[in-house]
Structure formats: C-alpha cells, structure tokens
N, C-alpha and C positions, 0 to 999 in steps of 0.2 A: 556400557553408554559409552557412548563421544561425547568428547569436548569441542563445540562449536563455536570459532570465534569469526567475526567478519562474513556470516554464510560461509566459512569454510572449516571444514572436517578435521581435528588436530588427532594424530593419532598418538601423541603422550599430551601429559600434563603442561609440559614446557619451561614454567617457571612461575616463581612464588606467586606475579602480581594473576598469572593464569589460574594459578590453583586455586587462586581466591573468589576469580571470579567463576571457576569451575564448583566451588564449595555456594556459592550464591547462588545460583541458578533453580529455580522451583522444585525441579524433579530431585535434586540432590540434596537438598534443603529437605527435603521430606522425605527421602531415604532414611537421613542423619536424625531426624525427628523419630523417624521410626527404629534406630538401633537401640537409642535412649530404652532404659528398664531400671532395674532395682540398684543398680550399683554408679550406671554412668549415665550423667543428662545429656542433652542433646550440645549444646555450649561445651559442655566440658570434652566430649567427641569433635568437635572442631576443633578446639584449641590442639586438643593430642595429637590431628591430622596433621599441623604447623608443625608443633614442636618436630613430629618425625621428622617431615621434609626438609627443615632446617638442620635436623642431624643427620642427615643421609640425603646430601643432594640429589645421589643419583633418583633418589624417587622420581624427580621429573620429568628425567626418560619413561617414566613406567607409563601405560594406557590407564586411561581414565577408572575404564572399568573392572581392571585387575585392580587397579589401587583401592577405588570404592569397595570391593569386595574382600580384598584382606581388613580393612579398617573394621566391617559387616563381623567379618568370622572372631574379628578379638573385643569386639563391644559386646557382641551374644554375648559372650562369656563375662564381659563386667572385668576385663584386664587394661589396663594402661600399654597403650601401645607407644605410647609418646618415646620410649627406649628409657629415659631416665630411672625409672624404677626396679628394670628389668623383668617385669611382669610381661611382655610379649615384645616382638620387632615385626617393624617392616622391612621385609628383606627383596631386593630387587634382583630378578636372574633374569638373562639374557634373554630374547626371545627369537629364537634364529629364523624361522620362518617371517615375521614381519621385517625384522632386519633385513634381510635379502631382498624382500619384495620392496620396501619405502628404501634401500639403499642408506641406511642412516640405526644409531643404534636405539633399539624399542625394546624396551624391558616389560617383565613381566613384577608384580608385587605379591607378593608372599606373607601369608600374618604366618609367624613363628612362635610357638609361645616361654618363655625365659624359665628358668628356676624358680623364680620369686613367684611366676604367675601358676606352678602347678603346686605351690606349697598354698597359694592362698586359695587352691580349687582343692585341694586334700581338706582344709579345715573347713569349708564348705560344707562338705560331702556329710562333716558328723561325727565318722569314723576314727578319726584322728585326733587325738588328743596333744601331740607334740610332732613337732617335720623339722628334721635341718639337714642340711648339706652342707659339707666344709670343704678345703682343701687343707694338706697336711704337706708342711716345708720340710726340709732338713734341716734344720736346728728346730724345728717345735717338738714337744714332747708326745709321743702317742702310743699307747697301746690296747688291745680288745682283746678279746673274749667270744669264742665262737661257742655253736654247741647247746647245753640246755637253760644257761643262766648267760647269754649274750652281757657284751658290759664291751664301754670303751670308755678311756679316759686322754682326752685331747688337751692338754696345754701350751695353745700357742706361745712362742718367744717373742712376745711384745716388747724387750728390755733390748733386742736386736733390729737395727733399721731395714737389716738384709737378713730377712728368714732363709733365706737359700733357695733351693731351686724344690719346683713341687714333686711332692715325691709319692702321695697319696689323694684320693679322696675318699669320703664315708659319709652316708647318708644313715639317718634314722629315724624310725619314722614308728611313735607307741600310739597304739590302739586302745579302743576305752573297755576297760576290764581285764587289759593286758601288765602285766609287772613285769615284762618286758620288752622292752625294742625289738623290732627286725630292723637288721642291720645289714648294710650293704657295702663292701669296699672296692675298689678299684686303683691298682696302680697306674702310674704317667705312660705307663708302656701301654696299657689298656686303654685309657682315655684317648692317648694319642691317635689308637687304633682306629678308633670309632671320627674320631677327627676327620682321617683320610679317609674313611668313606662316605665322606659328606659332600653335597655337592656345593656348599658354601664354604670350605675348608679354607678358600684364597681371599674373601668378601664376608661382608656382614657381620654377626654376632663372633665368630667364630675367632675373627681379626681382631674387632673392637672389643669386645667382651669376652676373650677365651678362660679368665676363669670363673664366670658364671656359666658358661657352657658347660666347661667339665662339671661344673656343680651340679645344672641339671641332668648332664650325664649318669652319671651314677643314681641320681634323685630316679630319672627314670626307672632304674632298675630294682630299685625299692618299692616301684608303686604297684609291684605284680603281688605285695601282700597284701593289699588294704582291697576293701569294694570298692570298684570305681564308679563311679557315677559318668554318667551322659557327660556332664561337662568335660569329665577326664579325657574319657574316649573321647572326646572333640577334636581334645587339645592334642592329645596322644597323635590323633589322626593326621592333623596340621602338621605335628613335631616330622612324623614319618616324611614328609616331600622332604626332606634335606636329605634324607638317605636312599637314594633311587637305585640299590643294588644290580647291576647288571643294565641300567642307563647311562645316558651320556651324562660325566660327572664333571665335564670343563664351564660348568655357568650359561653350557650356552642353550638351553631349554628347560626351562621350569616346570615340568611336568605334576599335575595332580595325583590324589590318591587313586581316582577311578581310572585316569589314565594309567597308574601302574596298574593295578586291576585289571585292564583291558589287555595290555602289554605280557602280562602275566601268562593269563587264560589262554593267548594265542600262542605261547611256546611250550607252555605244561604238556607232556605226557602223560598217558595215564600206566598205573604201576601195577602191574598184574601180581596180585596178592592172594586171590580168592585161590583156592583150591578147582571150584565148578567151572571157573575162567579157564583152567586149563586142560581141565577134560573136554571142553568143548571144542579143543584143538581137533586135526583129520587125524582119524588110525595111524596115520603112519608115523606122523609124528608124536602120537603117545607111546606107539613101539618102541621109535628110537627114545625118547622120554624114558621108558623103563628100562632099556638095554643098557644107554650111557646115562651116566648123571649129567644134569647141566651145570655149567658153566655158571656159580655164582656173579650176576652181574653188580660190578662196584657202582652205588647212585653217582654222577657227574655234578649234581648242583642240592641244595637244600631248600626247602621254600617254612616261612615262616610266616601264618597265616595271623598273626596279631602285628608284625608291621607292614603285612603285605610286600614282602620282600623276596625275591629270589639269591641265593648266594651259588653262584657258580665254583665246579672244583669239589674236589676229594674230602673226605669227611677229614683224614691225616693233613690235607694242606687247608684245611679250613681253621680247624683246631690249632694245630703250627701258627696262623696267623691273626689268631685272638677274635676268630669271626663267629665260630662258632667251642661253644664248651661242653668237654664229655662227660656228663655225668657218671658216665660207668653200666654195663648191662645194655650196651647198644643208645642210650639214651642221649640223643646230644640237641642241648638247648642253644638258645639265638642269645649270642653273649651282649647285645642289647638289651633283650626285653627281659629275658630269661625263659621264653615258653620253648616247648618242645617244637623241635624242627621236620619236617615229614620231607623224606628222600624224594629226587627226583630223578628217572633214568634218563639215559640217552637216547639219541636218536635209535 
C-alpha cells in the first residue's frame, strides 16, 4: 500500500500530519477495522499507531506498506505495539535497495514482540499458571537449585538506589498440574552474546529498552518447556527477524522469515549420512573407500530449524562464543531456543 498525496506517490509516511491522512484513507481505515478482534478495537489500534510513531520518529521514514503490515501482525496477536507496555515494538530497519533507488533514507517497519507480550500469550494459551522473567543485579540476593526439585530464591535489594550491574537473568514457568517450575538462567555474557547477534543491537528496543530485551531473551529459552500455541509460534517467528545469522547485520536490510528460509535453502548442502547413498558411488570410489578409511569431514556450519538460522563456524568455535551449547554425546543445541541443531557440511 502506498501513500498518495496531491496525486503523487510517497514512498514513506513522511510526518505526523501525513500519517494521520494515511490513516483516514478508506482502504487503510477498512484494514484497521479488519484488524480489530477480541483484544483490540479499531480505535485502540489507531491510537497505538500514533503513539508508536511519536515514540519512535524514525517510523515516519518507513514505507506505508511495511508500517501497516507490522501493525497488522501485532494486532492479530492482540498485543499493544505502542511501546509503552513492553508487549510489542515497531522497529525500523533500513531498506538498502529503496534507499539507493530514491537517493534518500527509506526504512521498513518490522513487528517485534516484547517479553510482556510473550508472557501474555503464555497465559492465553492456558497451559501456564505462572510466568516470570527477571534481571538479577550484583547487590541482589539470588540462589537457585536445579535437578529434580528446581527452585529459585530471589530478593531484589531495593534498599540500594544502585543495585549494581546486571549479573544474570532468569525465567520461571509453572505449568498446570506441575509441582515445580521450569527454570532457565542466563549469565550477562550469554545475554550480550545474543544481543551482538541481533541486527537491532544499535537501534530499536535493544537501545531504548535493553533490560526488557534481556528478560525476553531468557524467557524465549524457557518457552521450549511449554506447549506452543499458534500465537506463540507466530510471535517467535516474528522475533526471529532480529537474528538473521549469516545475513547483513548492519541494519541495511530487514529480511523477513520467508527471505531467510529462501537464502538458507540456496546455500545449504546435502549431507550424506545414508549408507545406501555411499553405495551408489562408482565401483572405483567404493574400492578406494574400502582400502583407505575416509577422513571425517567436520561441519562448517549448523542449522536451527526452529529459529530458521544458519550458524557459520565449527562446533568448537560456536560453543566457545555461546552461539551453540554442547549437551554431550555429540548433541549440540541452539543457545537461543534450546533446540538441537543440524550440521551443514562445506562445499
């Protein structure tokens, strides 16, 4: 959708006045009414749009189509994207091709769920009776037990005006009919490693709301313990746009999940693990393989099907930089979502 003013087409929203005109267009107002549902009314959506733009002026440099699409994705989930509640954010990313074509800054608007939004969706799903994510500071009291009887004791030091630097973050989820909570704990180093892999590390909520983003990071990991509703899956899929591993991370191009999948599909190589495939080689190669053991090829990258990402590097390198976690017995998991990753062989 494009914003037409004085019979000319604007590639960006432009200003608050132009945004209001854009919202008053019949096709746009109809789209907003169609967004309304159980949790948000059309008027509430319009107010959130204006609030989000006032909170983040760079949104005025976004294309109308991407802006309305991002609002629609958040509204479909019933999440407040105005930015004040922490449920969701509208984040602008530079659109390199359009900026070059029009010789000006053109941004694409992207919907990103916040940690409060993920908590809201967990409760709506009905499987969780308690969900929380907190930051622990150096002067707080914090102890925990894992194993068969997981437990956390957390006492924020509210007597101190400055509680010190962030020490770690934890998320706790209690499921129905479960006597113990599901716990996830991440150190500050692990949290910052995730931030460094985000293409929004220098803008958007990682700059304006870093504590909330840290809480969301540890909560995302904890979500692997609960049954995921379509709404939670949709929110996580949208959040994955922040972490395009192996793609541009300098805010030049904001690629969606489908673009990521397409890029991955082009560069992934088939891995021969089936004995029948080996037997299909020529008789000469079969003889060579029988006479001389084949050197074991080390994977040069790993793929997480849950996050739809490729992680480039050897297992040792990726574990050392907290991108992957070694679970033992040859099992590697994604540090972000906790799911097992697949090896990708080189050319």
